[in-house]
N, C-alpha and C positions, 0 to 999 in steps of 0.2 A: 775776491766776493766771489762767489760762484752762485749763479743764477739759477733758479731751475727752471727746464722745461717743461716739467709735468705739474699739474695741478695738487698740492699738497695743501692740507687744511688741520689746523691745529685746535682744538677747543681752550675754551677761555675759562677761567682763568690760567696763566701760562706756569706750567710746572718748573719749578726749579729756574725760574727767569723772571726777568720784571721789563717793563716798558721803560725805555730811559730817553728817549726823544720821539717827536713827533712832529711831521711836518703836514701840514694843512693846505687843502686846494683853496682856491678863492671861494668865501662864502661858508669854510667848513664843514661843506656836505660830504667830504672825501679826506682820507689821511693815509701816511704811511708811519711805521713805526720801527724804530730801530730797538732791538732790544739789548738789555746788557751783555748777551751771550752771542751778538753778533747777528741775529737774524732779523732780517729786513721783511715785516710783515706789511698786511693789509686787511685792517679789522673789520669786521661786520657784525653789526651795526658800527659804525663810528664810535658813538658812545656808549658805553657800556656794553662791549662787544662779548658776543657768544661764542665765536669763532675769528680765528685770522687765516687767511692766504698767506703762505710763505714762498715769497718772492725770490729770497737769497739766503745764503749761509756764510757765514765768516765775513761779514760786511763790516768794513772799517767805517768811521764818521764820515772820512773824505768821500768815501764811495758811496754810502747810504744818500749822502747831501747830494754829490752830484747825479745821483739816480732820481734823486726827488724834485730836484730844480729842473731836470729833463723831462720829466712827465707832469710838470704844471703844478707841483706841491711848493709852493714857496714860501710858507709862513712856520717858521720853525718855532717850537715849544719844547724848551728843556723841562723834563719832570723830576721833582724832587727825588734825592736818594731815598 
């Protein structure tokens, strides 16, 4: 996993990629997304995002899960294929 030091934003919907998993914070007011291509993203707004902040590239599920749990995003949701 390669975490990004600079602020990188991509617009929604994701081009050539899809959300695969989401980790929600308690109350669901914020979440993290792991895309099929391994991008770890923070959507804005949480529901019906207009943009995503890119947090990391080439993230595996295990790396993304560790990052999410370490940042208070403990509720995992698998998205349909």
